[in-house]
CHARMM internal coordinates of N, CA and C (Angstrom, degrees):
IC EDIT
DIST 1 N 1 CA 1.3625
DIST 1 CA 1 C 1.5335
ANGL 1 N 1 CA 1 C 112.52
DIST 1 C 2 N 1.2333
ANGL 1 CA 1 C 2 N 115.65
DIHE 1 N 1 CA 1 C 2 N 139.32
DIST 2 N 2 CA 1.5214
ANGL 1 C 2 N 2 CA 116.13
DIHE 1 CA 1 C 2 N 2 CA -177.46
DIST 2 CA 2 C 1.5203
ANGL 2 N 2 CA 2 C 113.80
DIHE 1 C 2 N 2 CA 2 C -81.23
DIST 2 C 3 N 1.3062
ANGL 2 CA 2 C 3 N 114.84
DIHE 2 N 2 CA 2 C 3 N 165.91
DIST 3 N 3 CA 1.4149
ANGL 2 C 3 N 3 CA 119.16
DIHE 2 CA 2 C 3 N 3 CA -175.05
DIST 3 CA 3 C 1.5535
ANGL 3 N 3 CA 3 C 110.39
DIHE 2 C 3 N 3 CA 3 C -65.18
DIST 3 C 4 N 1.3595
ANGL 3 CA 3 C 4 N 118.03
DIHE 3 N 3 CA 3 C 4 N -36.55
DIST 4 N 4 CA 1.3905
ANGL 3 C 4 N 4 CA 120.33
DIHE 3 CA 3 C 4 N 4 CA 178.95
DIST 4 CA 4 C 1.5582
ANGL 4 N 4 CA 4 C 109.68
DIHE 3 C 4 N 4 CA 4 C -68.05
DIST 4 C 5 N 1.2128
ANGL 4 CA 4 C 5 N 121.25
DIHE 4 N 4 CA 4 C 5 N -43.77
DIST 5 N 5 CA 1.4712
ANGL 4 C 5 N 5 CA 121.10
DIHE 4 CA 4 C 5 N 5 CA 171.35
DIST 5 CA 5 C 1.4446
ANGL 5 N 5 CA 5 C 116.85
DIHE 4 C 5 N 5 CA 5 C -61.26
DIST 5 C 6 N 1.2871
ANGL 5 CA 5 C 6 N 116.18
DIHE 5 N 5 CA 5 C 6 N -36.71
DIST 6 N 6 CA 1.4454
ANGL 5 C 6 N 6 CA 117.59
DIHE 5 CA 5 C 6 N 6 CA 176.28
DIST 6 CA 6 C 1.5746
ANGL 6 N 6 CA 6 C 109.02
DIHE 5 C 6 N 6 CA 6 C -67.61
DIST 6 C 7 N 1.3137
ANGL 6 CA 6 C 7 N 120.29
DIHE 6 N 6 CA 6 C 7 N -39.54
DIST 7 N 7 CA 1.4414
ANGL 6 C 7 N 7 CA 123.76
DIHE 6 CA 6 C 7 N 7 CA 175.88
DIST 7 CA 7 C 1.5610
ANGL 7 N 7 CA 7 C 112.84
DIHE 6 C 7 N 7 CA 7 C -61.04
DIST 7 C 8 N 1.3304
ANGL 7 CA 7 C 8 N 112.05
DIHE 7 N 7 CA 7 C 8 N -43.09
DIST 8 N 8 CA 1.5041
ANGL 7 C 8 N 8 CA 115.17
DIHE 7 CA 7 C 8 N 8 CA 175.66
DIST 8 CA 8 C 1.3989
ANGL 8 N 8 CA 8 C 114.08
DIHE 7 C 8 N 8 CA 8 C -58.53
DIST 8 C 9 N 1.3567
ANGL 8 CA 8 C 9 N 114.66
DIHE 8 N 8 CA 8 C 9 N -48.65
DIST 9 N 9 CA 1.4638
ANGL 8 C 9 N 9 CA 124.48
DIHE 8 CA 8 C 9 N 9 CA 178.58
DIST 9 CA 9 C 1.4851
ANGL 9 N 9 CA 9 C 110.19
DIHE 8 C 9 N 9 CA 9 C -57.43
DIST 9 C 10 N 1.3201
ANGL 9 CA 9 C 10 N 116.89
DIHE 9 N 9 CA 9 C 10 N -44.24
DIST 10 N 10 CA 1.5198
ANGL 9 C 10 N 10 CA 119.07
DIHE 9 CA 9 C 10 N 10 CA -172.41
DIST 10 CA 10 C 1.5504
ANGL 10 N 10 CA 10 C 105.18
DIHE 9 C 10 N 10 CA 10 C -72.56
DIST 10 C 11 N 1.3007
ANGL 10 CA 10 C 11 N 118.79
DIHE 10 N 10 CA 10 C 11 N -42.23
DIST 11 N 11 CA 1.5006
ANGL 10 C 11 N 11 CA 124.56
DIHE 10 CA 10 C 11 N 11 CA -179.65
DIST 11 CA 11 C 1.5490
ANGL 11 N 11 CA 11 C 105.49
DIHE 10 C 11 N 11 CA 11 C -56.47
DIST 11 C 12 N 1.3271
ANGL 11 CA 11 C 12 N 118.42
DIHE 11 N 11 CA 11 C 12 N -48.74
DIST 12 N 12 CA 1.4561
ANGL 11 C 12 N 12 CA 123.20
DIHE 11 CA 11 C 12 N 12 CA -175.68
DIST 12 CA 12 C 1.5597
ANGL 12 N 12 CA 12 C 109.22
DIHE 11 C 12 N 12 CA 12 C -61.54
DIST 12 C 13 N 1.3344
ANGL 12 CA 12 C 13 N 117.85
DIHE 12 N 12 CA 12 C 13 N -46.36
DIST 13 N 13 CA 1.3647
ANGL 12 C 13 N 13 CA 120.88
DIHE 12 CA 12 C 13 N 13 CA -174.56
DIST 13 CA 13 C 1.5765
ANGL 13 N 13 CA 13 C 110.99
DIHE 12 C 13 N 13 CA 13 C -69.41
DIST 13 C 14 N 1.3049
ANGL 13 CA 13 C 14 N 112.52
DIHE 13 N 13 CA 13 C 14 N -35.94
DIST 14 N 14 CA 1.5562
ANGL 13 C 14 N 14 CA 124.35
DIHE 13 CA 13 C 14 N 14 CA 176.62
DIST 14 CA 14 C 1.5889
ANGL 14 N 14 CA 14 C 105.58
DIHE 13 C 14 N 14 CA 14 C -55.64
DIST 14 C 15 N 1.4095
ANGL 14 CA 14 C 15 N 112.76
DIHE 14 N 14 CA 14 C 15 N -53.30
DIST 15 N 15 CA 1.4151
ANGL 14 C 15 N 15 CA 117.98
DIHE 14 CA 14 C 15 N 15 CA -176.89
DIST 15 CA 15 C 1.5993
ANGL 15 N 15 CA 15 C 111.77
DIHE 14 C 15 N 15 CA 15 C -62.03
DIST 15 C 16 N 1.3450
ANGL 15 CA 15 C 16 N 111.28
DIHE 15 N 15 CA 15 C 16 N -37.85
DIST 16 N 16 CA 1.5186
ANGL 15 C 16 N 16 CA 113.00
DIHE 15 CA 15 C 16 N 16 CA 175.47
DIST 16 CA 16 C 1.4729
ANGL 16 N 16 CA 16 C 113.86
DIHE 15 C 16 N 16 CA 16 C -64.73
DIST 16 C 17 N 1.3255
ANGL 16 CA 16 C 17 N 115.66
DIHE 16 N 16 CA 16 C 17 N -36.14
DIST 17 N 17 CA 1.4826
ANGL 16 C 17 N 17 CA 119.50
DIHE 16 CA 16 C 17 N 17 CA 177.10
DIST 17 CA 17 C 1.5318
ANGL 17 N 17 CA 17 C 109.78
DIHE 16 C 17 N 17 CA 17 C -61.95
DIST 17 C 18 N 1.3959
ANGL 17 CA 17 C 18 N 115.53
DIHE 17 N 17 CA 17 C 18 N -47.37
DIST 18 N 18 CA 1.4734
ANGL 17 C 18 N 18 CA 117.26
DIHE 17 CA 17 C 18 N 18 CA 179.40
DIST 18 CA 18 C 1.5484
ANGL 18 N 18 CA 18 C 113.63
DIHE 17 C 18 N 18 CA 18 C -60.19
DIST 18 C 19 N 1.3159
ANGL 18 CA 18 C 19 N 112.30
DIHE 18 N 18 CA 18 C 19 N -38.88
DIST 19 N 19 CA 1.4420
ANGL 18 C 19 N 19 CA 118.22
DIHE 18 CA 18 C 19 N 19 CA -178.43
DIST 19 CA 19 C 1.6046
ANGL 19 N 19 CA 19 C 112.07
DIHE 18 C 19 N 19 CA 19 C -64.82
DIST 19 C 20 N 1.3579
ANGL 19 CA 19 C 20 N 112.51
DIHE 19 N 19 CA 19 C 20 N -42.92
DIST 20 N 20 CA 1.4408
ANGL 19 C 20 N 20 CA 118.43
DIHE 19 CA 19 C 20 N 20 CA -178.07
DIST 20 CA 20 C 1.5163
ANGL 20 N 20 CA 20 C 110.60
DIHE 19 C 20 N 20 CA 20 C -67.36
DIST 20 C 21 N 1.3024
ANGL 20 CA 20 C 21 N 115.37
DIHE 20 N 20 CA 20 C 21 N -35.67
DIST 21 N 21 CA 1.5080
ANGL 20 C 21 N 21 CA 119.03
DIHE 20 CA 20 C 21 N 21 CA 176.70
DIST 21 CA 21 C 1.6070
ANGL 21 N 21 CA 21 C 114.00
DIHE 20 C 21 N 21 CA 21 C -63.93
DIST 21 C 22 N 1.4934
ANGL 21 CA 21 C 22 N 107.21
DIHE 21 N 21 CA 21 C 22 N -40.07
DIST 22 N 22 CA 1.4224
ANGL 21 C 22 N 22 CA 112.22
DIHE 21 CA 21 C 22 N 22 CA 179.36
DIST 22 CA 22 C 1.4748
ANGL 22 N 22 CA 22 C 113.68
DIHE 21 C 22 N 22 CA 22 C -66.37
DIST 22 C 23 N 1.3678
ANGL 22 CA 22 C 23 N 114.02
DIHE 22 N 22 CA 22 C 23 N -41.11
DIST 23 N 23 CA 1.5120
ANGL 22 C 23 N 23 CA 123.27
DIHE 22 CA 22 C 23 N 23 CA -179.17
DIST 23 CA 23 C 1.5269
ANGL 23 N 23 CA 23 C 111.05
DIHE 22 C 23 N 23 CA 23 C -64.55
DIST 23 C 24 N 1.3480
ANGL 23 CA 23 C 24 N 115.39
DIHE 23 N 23 CA 23 C 24 N -26.77
DIST 24 N 24 CA 1.4817
ANGL 23 C 24 N 24 CA 121.19
DIHE 23 CA 23 C 24 N 24 CA 179.62
DIST 24 CA 24 C 1.5497
ANGL 24 N 24 CA 24 C 107.66
DIHE 23 C 24 N 24 CA 24 C -80.51
DIST 24 C 25 N 1.3440
ANGL 24 CA 24 C 25 N 117.67
DIHE 24 N 24 CA 24 C 25 N -2.13
DIST 25 N 25 CA 1.4737
ANGL 24 C 25 N 25 CA 115.13
DIHE 24 CA 24 C 25 N 25 CA -177.60
DIST 25 CA 25 C 1.5036
ANGL 25 N 25 CA 25 C 119.44
DIHE 24 C 25 N 25 CA 25 C 79.88
DIST 25 C 26 N 1.3722
ANGL 25 CA 25 C 26 N 114.02
DIHE 25 N 25 CA 25 C 26 N 12.76
DIST 26 N 26 CA 1.4543
ANGL 25 C 26 N 26 CA 118.54
DIHE 25 CA 25 C 26 N 26 CA 177.86
DIST 26 CA 26 C 1.4922
ANGL 26 N 26 CA 26 C 110.20
DIHE 25 C 26 N 26 CA 26 C -65.57
DIST 26 C 27 N 1.3599
ANGL 26 CA 26 C 27 N 118.65
DIHE 26 N 26 CA 26 C 27 N 141.70
DIST 27 N 27 CA 1.4089
ANGL 26 C 27 N 27 CA 127.84
DIHE 26 CA 26 C 27 N 27 CA 173.67
DIST 27 CA 27 C 1.6603
ANGL 27 N 27 CA 27 C 109.44
DIHE 26 C 27 N 27 CA 27 C -65.70
DIST 27 C 28 N 1.2552
ANGL 27 CA 27 C 28 N 109.80
DIHE 27 N 27 CA 27 C 28 N 153.36
DIST 28 N 28 CA 1.5523
ANGL 27 C 28 N 28 CA 117.30
DIHE 27 CA 27 C 28 N 28 CA 179.76
DIST 28 CA 28 C 1.4841
ANGL 28 N 28 CA 28 C 110.01
DIHE 27 C 28 N 28 CA 28 C -56.68
DIST 28 C 29 N 1.2495
ANGL 28 CA 28 C 29 N 123.66
DIHE 28 N 28 CA 28 C 29 N -39.47
DIST 29 N 29 CA 1.4074
ANGL 28 C 29 N 29 CA 128.57
DIHE 28 CA 28 C 29 N 29 CA 177.62
DIST 29 CA 29 C 1.5318
ANGL 29 N 29 CA 29 C 111.52
DIHE 28 C 29 N 29 CA 29 C -60.78
DIST 29 C 30 N 1.3226
ANGL 29 CA 29 C 30 N 115.04
DIHE 29 N 29 CA 29 C 30 N -44.39
DIST 30 N 30 CA 1.4575
ANGL 29 C 30 N 30 CA 122.32
DIHE 29 CA 29 C 30 N 30 CA -177.53
DIST 30 CA 30 C 1.5450
ANGL 30 N 30 CA 30 C 106.65
DIHE 29 C 30 N 30 CA 30 C -69.68
DIST 30 C 31 N 1.3091
ANGL 30 CA 30 C 31 N 119.19
DIHE 30 N 30 CA 30 C 31 N -42.42
DIST 31 N 31 CA 1.4430
ANGL 30 C 31 N 31 CA 121.22
DIHE 30 CA 30 C 31 N 31 CA -175.57
DIST 31 CA 31 C 1.6179
ANGL 31 N 31 CA 31 C 104.36
DIHE 30 C 31 N 31 CA 31 C -67.80
DIST 31 C 32 N 1.3237
ANGL 31 CA 31 C 32 N 119.59
DIHE 31 N 31 CA 31 C 32 N -41.78
DIST 32 N 32 CA 1.5282
ANGL 31 C 32 N 32 CA 117.52
DIHE 31 CA 31 C 32 N 32 CA 176.93
DIST 32 CA 32 C 1.4724
ANGL 32 N 32 CA 32 C 110.08
DIHE 31 C 32 N 32 CA 32 C -63.33
DIST 32 C 33 N 1.3156
ANGL 32 CA 32 C 33 N 121.31
DIHE 32 N 32 CA 32 C 33 N -44.29
DIST 33 N 33 CA 1.5744
ANGL 32 C 33 N 33 CA 120.36
DIHE 32 CA 32 C 33 N 33 CA 178.26
DIST 33 CA 33 C 1.4520
ANGL 33 N 33 CA 33 C 109.77
DIHE 32 C 33 N 33 CA 33 C -60.81
DIST 33 C 34 N 1.3527
ANGL 33 CA 33 C 34 N 124.88
DIHE 33 N 33 CA 33 C 34 N -45.18
DIST 34 N 34 CA 1.4436
ANGL 33 C 34 N 34 CA 124.70
DIHE 33 CA 33 C 34 N 34 CA -179.01
DIST 34 CA 34 C 1.4993
ANGL 34 N 34 CA 34 C 110.59
DIHE 33 C 34 N 34 CA 34 C -62.94
DIST 34 C 35 N 1.3245
ANGL 34 CA 34 C 35 N 112.98
DIHE 34 N 34 CA 34 C 35 N -41.23
DIST 35 N 35 CA 1.4812
ANGL 34 C 35 N 35 CA 115.18
DIHE 34 CA 34 C 35 N 35 CA -176.20
DIST 35 CA 35 C 1.5333
ANGL 35 N 35 CA 35 C 109.17
DIHE 34 C 35 N 35 CA 35 C -70.90
DIST 35 C 36 N 1.3069
ANGL 35 CA 35 C 36 N 123.47
DIHE 35 N 35 CA 35 C 36 N -36.90
DIST 36 N 36 CA 1.4267
ANGL 35 C 36 N 36 CA 122.39
DIHE 35 CA 35 C 36 N 36 CA -178.02
DIST 36 CA 36 C 1.6720
ANGL 36 N 36 CA 36 C 108.81
DIHE 35 C 36 N 36 CA 36 C -68.81
DIST 36 C 37 N 1.3538
ANGL 36 CA 36 C 37 N 115.28
DIHE 36 N 36 CA 36 C 37 N -35.61
DIST 37 N 37 CA 1.4217
ANGL 36 C 37 N 37 CA 115.18
DIHE 36 CA 36 C 37 N 37 CA 174.82
DIST 37 CA 37 C 1.5682
ANGL 37 N 37 CA 37 C 111.59
DIHE 36 C 37 N 37 CA 37 C -65.97
DIST 37 C 38 N 1.3292
ANGL 37 CA 37 C 38 N 115.78
DIHE 37 N 37 CA 37 C 38 N -43.40
DIST 38 N 38 CA 1.4691
ANGL 37 C 38 N 38 CA 117.51
DIHE 37 CA 37 C 38 N 38 CA -178.72
DIST 38 CA 38 C 1.5997
ANGL 38 N 38 CA 38 C 107.94
DIHE 37 C 38 N 38 CA 38 C -62.00
DIST 38 C 39 N 1.3366
ANGL 38 CA 38 C 39 N 119.24
DIHE 38 N 38 CA 38 C 39 N -42.97
DIST 39 N 39 CA 1.5503
ANGL 38 C 39 N 39 CA 120.60
DIHE 38 CA 38 C 39 N 39 CA 176.22
DIST 39 CA 39 C 1.4300
ANGL 39 N 39 CA 39 C 108.10
DIHE 38 C 39 N 39 CA 39 C -62.77
DIST 39 C 40 N 1.2914
ANGL 39 CA 39 C 40 N 124.56
DIHE 39 N 39 CA 39 C 40 N -39.90
DIST 40 N 40 CA 1.4914
ANGL 39 C 40 N 40 CA 126.38
DIHE 39 CA 39 C 40 N 40 CA -176.08
DIST 40 CA 40 C 1.5335
ANGL 40 N 40 CA 40 C 109.69
DIHE 39 C 40 N 40 CA 40 C -64.92
DIST 40 C 41 N 1.3768
ANGL 40 CA 40 C 41 N 114.20
DIHE 40 N 40 CA 40 C 41 N -47.04
DIST 41 N 41 CA 1.4847
ANGL 40 C 41 N 41 CA 118.05
DIHE 40 CA 40 C 41 N 41 CA -177.99
DIST 41 CA 41 C 1.5526
ANGL 41 N 41 CA 41 C 108.85
DIHE 40 C 41 N 41 CA 41 C -68.38
DIST 41 C 42 N 1.2977
ANGL 41 CA 41 C 42 N 119.98
DIHE 41 N 41 CA 41 C 42 N -45.00
DIST 42 N 42 CA 1.4249
ANGL 41 C 42 N 42 CA 120.32
DIHE 41 CA 41 C 42 N 42 CA 179.02
DIST 42 CA 42 C 1.5250
ANGL 42 N 42 CA 42 C 114.47
DIHE 41 C 42 N 42 CA 42 C -61.47
DIST 42 C 43 N 1.2706
ANGL 42 CA 42 C 43 N 114.14
DIHE 42 N 42 CA 42 C 43 N -37.63
DIST 43 N 43 CA 1.5305
ANGL 42 C 43 N 43 CA 118.91
DIHE 42 CA 42 C 43 N 43 CA 178.68
DIST 43 CA 43 C 1.4967
ANGL 43 N 43 CA 43 C 108.34
DIHE 42 C 43 N 43 CA 43 C -69.63
DIST 43 C 44 N 1.2991
ANGL 43 CA 43 C 44 N 120.46
DIHE 43 N 43 CA 43 C 44 N -52.25
DIST 44 N 44 CA 1.4249
ANGL 43 C 44 N 44 CA 124.00
DIHE 43 CA 43 C 44 N 44 CA 178.57
DIST 44 CA 44 C 1.4986
ANGL 44 N 44 CA 44 C 116.02
DIHE 43 C 44 N 44 CA 44 C -53.98
DIST 44 C 45 N 1.3544
ANGL 44 CA 44 C 45 N 112.61
DIHE 44 N 44 CA 44 C 45 N -46.52
DIST 45 N 45 CA 1.5349
ANGL 44 C 45 N 45 CA 114.51
DIHE 44 CA 44 C 45 N 45 CA 179.15
DIST 45 CA 45 C 1.5330
ANGL 45 N 45 CA 45 C 115.07
DIHE 44 C 45 N 45 CA 45 C -90.06
DIST 45 C 46 N 1.2992
ANGL 45 CA 45 C 46 N 112.20
DIHE 45 N 45 CA 45 C 46 N 0.53
DIST 46 N 46 CA 1.5231
ANGL 45 C 46 N 46 CA 115.36
DIHE 45 CA 45 C 46 N 46 CA -179.90
DIST 46 CA 46 C 1.5048
ANGL 46 N 46 CA 46 C 112.86
DIHE 45 C 46 N 46 CA 46 C 51.33
DIST 46 C 47 N 1.3402
ANGL 46 CA 46 C 47 N 113.98
DIHE 46 N 46 CA 46 C 47 N 51.86
DIST 47 N 47 CA 1.4918
ANGL 46 C 47 N 47 CA 120.67
DIHE 46 CA 46 C 47 N 47 CA 176.91
DIST 47 CA 47 C 1.4171
ANGL 47 N 47 CA 47 C 111.52
DIHE 46 C 47 N 47 CA 47 C -135.55
DIST 47 C 48 N 1.3370
ANGL 47 CA 47 C 48 N 116.28
DIHE 47 N 47 CA 47 C 48 N 156.12
DIST 48 N 48 CA 1.5269
ANGL 47 C 48 N 48 CA 116.04
DIHE 47 CA 47 C 48 N 48 CA 170.04
DIST 48 CA 48 C 1.4877
ANGL 48 N 48 CA 48 C 107.53
DIHE 47 C 48 N 48 CA 48 C -78.49
DIST 48 C 49 N 1.3620
ANGL 48 CA 48 C 49 N 115.86
DIHE 48 N 48 CA 48 C 49 N 152.64
DIST 49 N 49 CA 1.4359
ANGL 48 C 49 N 49 CA 121.30
DIHE 48 CA 48 C 49 N 49 CA -177.29
DIST 49 CA 49 C 1.5445
ANGL 49 N 49 CA 49 C 115.83
DIHE 48 C 49 N 49 CA 49 C -53.48
DIST 49 C 50 N 1.3327
ANGL 49 CA 49 C 50 N 117.73
DIHE 49 N 49 CA 49 C 50 N -39.55
DIST 50 N 50 CA 1.4276
ANGL 49 C 50 N 50 CA 118.06
DIHE 49 CA 49 C 50 N 50 CA -179.24
DIST 50 CA 50 C 1.5550
ANGL 50 N 50 CA 50 C 115.70
DIHE 49 C 50 N 50 CA 50 C -81.33
DIST 50 C 51 N 1.3866
ANGL 50 CA 50 C 51 N 115.27
DIHE 50 N 50 CA 50 C 51 N 1.86
DIST 51 N 51 CA 1.4124
ANGL 50 C 51 N 51 CA 120.78
DIHE 50 CA 50 C 51 N 51 CA 174.01
DIST 51 CA 51 C 1.5162
ANGL 51 N 51 CA 51 C 114.40
DIHE 50 C 51 N 51 CA 51 C -98.51
DIST 51 C 52 N 1.2906
ANGL 51 CA 51 C 52 N 113.67
DIHE 51 N 51 CA 51 C 52 N -5.06
DIST 52 N 52 CA 1.4909
ANGL 51 C 52 N 52 CA 120.81
DIHE 51 CA 51 C 52 N 52 CA -178.14
DIST 52 CA 52 C 1.5128
ANGL 52 N 52 CA 52 C 110.14
DIHE 51 C 52 N 52 CA 52 C -68.79
DIST 52 C 53 N 1.2951
ANGL 52 CA 52 C 53 N 115.40
DIHE 52 N 52 CA 52 C 53 N 137.94
DIST 53 N 53 CA 1.5135
ANGL 52 C 53 N 53 CA 122.70
DIHE 52 CA 52 C 53 N 53 CA -179.84
DIST 53 CA 53 C 1.5640
ANGL 53 N 53 CA 53 C 105.31
DIHE 52 C 53 N 53 CA 53 C -105.37
DIST 53 C 54 N 1.2816
ANGL 53 CA 53 C 54 N 115.14
DIHE 53 N 53 CA 53 C 54 N 168.01
DIST 54 N 54 CA 1.4664
ANGL 53 C 54 N 54 CA 122.87
DIHE 53 CA 53 C 54 N 54 CA 172.45
DIST 54 CA 54 C 1.5380
ANGL 54 N 54 CA 54 C 109.14
DIHE 53 C 54 N 54 CA 54 C -64.87
DIST 54 C 55 N 1.2827
ANGL 54 CA 54 C 55 N 124.18
DIHE 54 N 54 CA 54 C 55 N -36.37
DIST 55 N 55 CA 1.4040
ANGL 54 C 55 N 55 CA 128.90
DIHE 54 CA 54 C 55 N 55 CA 172.03
DIST 55 CA 55 C 1.4774
ANGL 55 N 55 CA 55 C 112.88
DIHE 54 C 55 N 55 CA 55 C -60.54
DIST 55 C 56 N 1.3536
ANGL 55 CA 55 C 56 N 119.94
DIHE 55 N 55 CA 55 C 56 N -41.84
DIST 56 N 56 CA 1.3954
ANGL 55 C 56 N 56 CA 128.03
DIHE 55 CA 55 C 56 N 56 CA 177.21
DIST 56 CA 56 C 1.5856
ANGL 56 N 56 CA 56 C 109.97
DIHE 55 C 56 N 56 CA 56 C -58.02
DIST 56 C 57 N 1.3145
ANGL 56 CA 56 C 57 N 111.98
DIHE 56 N 56 CA 56 C 57 N -47.68
DIST 57 N 57 CA 1.4499
ANGL 56 C 57 N 57 CA 119.91
DIHE 56 CA 56 C 57 N 57 CA -178.66
DIST 57 CA 57 C 1.4271
ANGL 57 N 57 CA 57 C 115.07
DIHE 56 C 57 N 57 CA 57 C -71.01
DIST 57 C 58 N 1.3530
ANGL 57 CA 57 C 58 N 118.61
DIHE 57 N 57 CA 57 C 58 N -37.22
DIST 58 N 58 CA 1.4178
ANGL 57 C 58 N 58 CA 122.80
DIHE 57 CA 57 C 58 N 58 CA 170.73
DIST 58 CA 58 C 1.4953
ANGL 58 N 58 CA 58 C 115.00
DIHE 57 C 58 N 58 CA 58 C -63.72
DIST 58 C 59 N 1.2923
ANGL 58 CA 58 C 59 N 116.49
DIHE 58 N 58 CA 58 C 59 N -42.06
DIST 59 N 59 CA 1.4579
ANGL 58 C 59 N 59 CA 121.09
DIHE 58 CA 58 C 59 N 59 CA 172.52
DIST 59 CA 59 C 1.4792
ANGL 59 N 59 CA 59 C 115.56
DIHE 58 C 59 N 59 CA 59 C -58.22
DIST 59 C 60 N 1.3496
ANGL 59 CA 59 C 60 N 112.05
DIHE 59 N 59 CA 59 C 60 N -48.56
DIST 60 N 60 CA 1.5505
ANGL 59 C 60 N 60 CA 120.21
DIHE 59 CA 59 C 60 N 60 CA 177.64
DIST 60 CA 60 C 1.5089
ANGL 60 N 60 CA 60 C 111.37
DIHE 59 C 60 N 60 CA 60 C -56.09
DIST 60 C 61 N 1.3177
ANGL 60 CA 60 C 61 N 114.60
DIHE 60 N 60 CA 60 C 61 N -57.50
DIST 61 N 61 CA 1.5190
ANGL 60 C 61 N 61 CA 118.09
DIHE 60 CA 60 C 61 N 61 CA -176.08
DIST 61 CA 61 C 1.4440
ANGL 61 N 61 CA 61 C 111.23
DIHE 60 C 61 N 61 CA 61 C -68.23
DIST 61 C 62 N 1.3210
ANGL 61 CA 61 C 62 N 122.97
DIHE 61 N 61 CA 61 C 62 N -36.68
DIST 62 N 62 CA 1.4956
ANGL 61 C 62 N 62 CA 120.81
DIHE 61 CA 61 C 62 N 62 CA 171.24
DIST 62 CA 62 C 1.4552
ANGL 62 N 62 CA 62 C 111.71
DIHE 61 C 62 N 62 CA 62 C -55.69
DIST 62 C 63 N 1.3325
ANGL 62 CA 62 C 63 N 118.50
DIHE 62 N 62 CA 62 C 63 N -45.51
DIST 63 N 63 CA 1.5040
ANGL 62 C 63 N 63 CA 117.70
DIHE 62 CA 62 C 63 N 63 CA -178.37
DIST 63 CA 63 C 1.5121
ANGL 63 N 63 CA 63 C 110.60
DIHE 62 C 63 N 63 CA 63 C -69.08
DIST 63 C 64 N 1.3738
ANGL 63 CA 63 C 64 N 121.00
DIHE 63 N 63 CA 63 C 64 N -30.73
DIST 64 N 64 CA 1.4695
ANGL 63 C 64 N 64 CA 120.04
DIHE 63 CA 63 C 64 N 64 CA 178.03
DIST 64 CA 64 C 1.4079
ANGL 64 N 64 CA 64 C 113.62
DIHE 63 C 64 N 64 CA 64 C -68.57
DIST 64 C 65 N 1.4001
ANGL 64 CA 64 C 65 N 112.92
DIHE 64 N 64 CA 64 C 65 N -39.89
DIST 65 N 65 CA 1.5367
ANGL 64 C 65 N 65 CA 118.62
DIHE 64 CA 64 C 65 N 65 CA 176.45
DIST 65 CA 65 C 1.5614
ANGL 65 N 65 CA 65 C 109.98
DIHE 64 C 65 N 65 CA 65 C -60.71
DIST 65 C 66 N 1.2854
ANGL 65 CA 65 C 66 N 115.77
DIHE 65 N 65 CA 65 C 66 N -44.58
DIST 66 N 66 CA 1.4686
ANGL 65 C 66 N 66 CA 119.17
DIHE 65 CA 65 C 66 N 66 CA 179.43
DIST 66 CA 66 C 1.4999
ANGL 66 N 66 CA 66 C 114.23
DIHE 65 C 66 N 66 CA 66 C -62.06
DIST 66 C 67 N 1.4524
ANGL 66 CA 66 C 67 N 115.57
DIHE 66 N 66 CA 66 C 67 N -37.97
DIST 67 N 67 CA 1.4629
ANGL 66 C 67 N 67 CA 115.80
DIHE 66 CA 66 C 67 N 67 CA 179.40
DIST 67 CA 67 C 1.4323
ANGL 67 N 67 CA 67 C 112.93
DIHE 66 C 67 N 67 CA 67 C -82.56
DIST 67 C 68 N 1.2437
ANGL 67 CA 67 C 68 N 121.22
DIHE 67 N 67 CA 67 C 68 N -21.36
DIST 68 N 68 CA 1.5637
ANGL 67 C 68 N 68 CA 119.84
DIHE 67 CA 67 C 68 N 68 CA -168.95
DIST 68 CA 68 C 1.5594
ANGL 68 N 68 CA 68 C 109.75
DIHE 67 C 68 N 68 CA 68 C -120.88
DIST 68 C 69 N 1.3101
ANGL 68 CA 68 C 69 N 120.89
DIHE 68 N 68 CA 68 C 69 N 1.32
DIST 69 N 69 CA 1.4838
ANGL 68 C 69 N 69 CA 116.47
DIHE 68 CA 68 C 69 N 69 CA 178.98
DIST 69 CA 69 C 1.5481
ANGL 69 N 69 CA 69 C 111.95
DIHE 68 C 69 N 69 CA 69 C -94.98
DIST 69 C 70 N 1.2699
ANGL 69 CA 69 C 70 N 117.29
DIHE 69 N 69 CA 69 C 70 N 141.38
DIST 70 N 70 CA 1.4121
ANGL 69 C 70 N 70 CA 120.06
DIHE 69 CA 69 C 70 N 70 CA 178.03
DIST 70 CA 70 C 1.5321
ANGL 70 N 70 CA 70 C 108.83
DIHE 69 C 70 N 70 CA 70 C -66.41
DIST 70 C 71 N 1.2808
ANGL 70 CA 70 C 71 N 117.65
DIHE 70 N 70 CA 70 C 71 N -29.78
DIST 71 N 71 CA 1.4716
ANGL 70 C 71 N 71 CA 117.66
DIHE 70 CA 70 C 71 N 71 CA -179.07
DIST 71 CA 71 C 1.4890
ANGL 71 N 71 CA 71 C 110.71
DIHE 70 C 71 N 71 CA 71 C -60.28
DIST 71 C 72 N 1.3254
ANGL 71 CA 71 C 72 N 121.77
DIHE 71 N 71 CA 71 C 72 N -33.45
DIST 72 N 72 CA 1.4571
ANGL 71 C 72 N 72 CA 126.88
DIHE 71 CA 71 C 72 N 72 CA -177.07
DIST 72 CA 72 C 1.5052
ANGL 72 N 72 CA 72 C 116.44
DIHE 71 C 72 N 72 CA 72 C -97.36
DIST 72 C 73 N 1.3347
ANGL 72 CA 72 C 73 N 114.85
DIHE 72 N 72 CA 72 C 73 N 6.39
DIST 73 N 73 CA 1.4819
ANGL 72 C 73 N 73 CA 114.66
DIHE 72 CA 72 C 73 N 73 CA -177.45
DIST 73 CA 73 C 1.5649
ANGL 73 N 73 CA 73 C 106.49
DIHE 72 C 73 N 73 CA 73 C -93.96
DIST 73 C 74 N 1.2600
ANGL 73 CA 73 C 74 N 115.26
DIHE 73 N 73 CA 73 C 74 N 144.27
DIST 74 N 74 CA 1.5276
ANGL 73 C 74 N 74 CA 120.27
DIHE 73 CA 73 C 74 N 74 CA 171.51
DIST 74 CA 74 C 1.4818
ANGL 74 N 74 CA 74 C 110.77
DIHE 73 C 74 N 74 CA 74 C -69.31
DIST 74 C 75 N 1.3019
ANGL 74 CA 74 C 75 N 117.30
DIHE 74 N 74 CA 74 C 75 N 151.15
DIST 75 N 75 CA 1.4540
ANGL 74 C 75 N 75 CA 122.01
DIHE 74 CA 74 C 75 N 75 CA 171.23
DIST 75 CA 75 C 1.4662
ANGL 75 N 75 CA 75 C 113.69
DIHE 74 C 75 N 75 CA 75 C -76.28
END
COOR INIT
IC SEED 1 N 1 CA 1 C
IC BUILD
């Protein structure tokens, strides 16, 4: 798949994501937060949203907790 077709596919999926959140009645601040997280995950893992696996998400959030949780920080 070419980069252009990947970008078109990603853009389409992203717009679907926003539409679904809107139809679920989410507030604009919630939609913005969810969208930022999705962009951050896909950027960091260098994957399209619809190719993310449960293991990808577990790995991403485990690393986030380790980096940002007081529990894991050294004194």
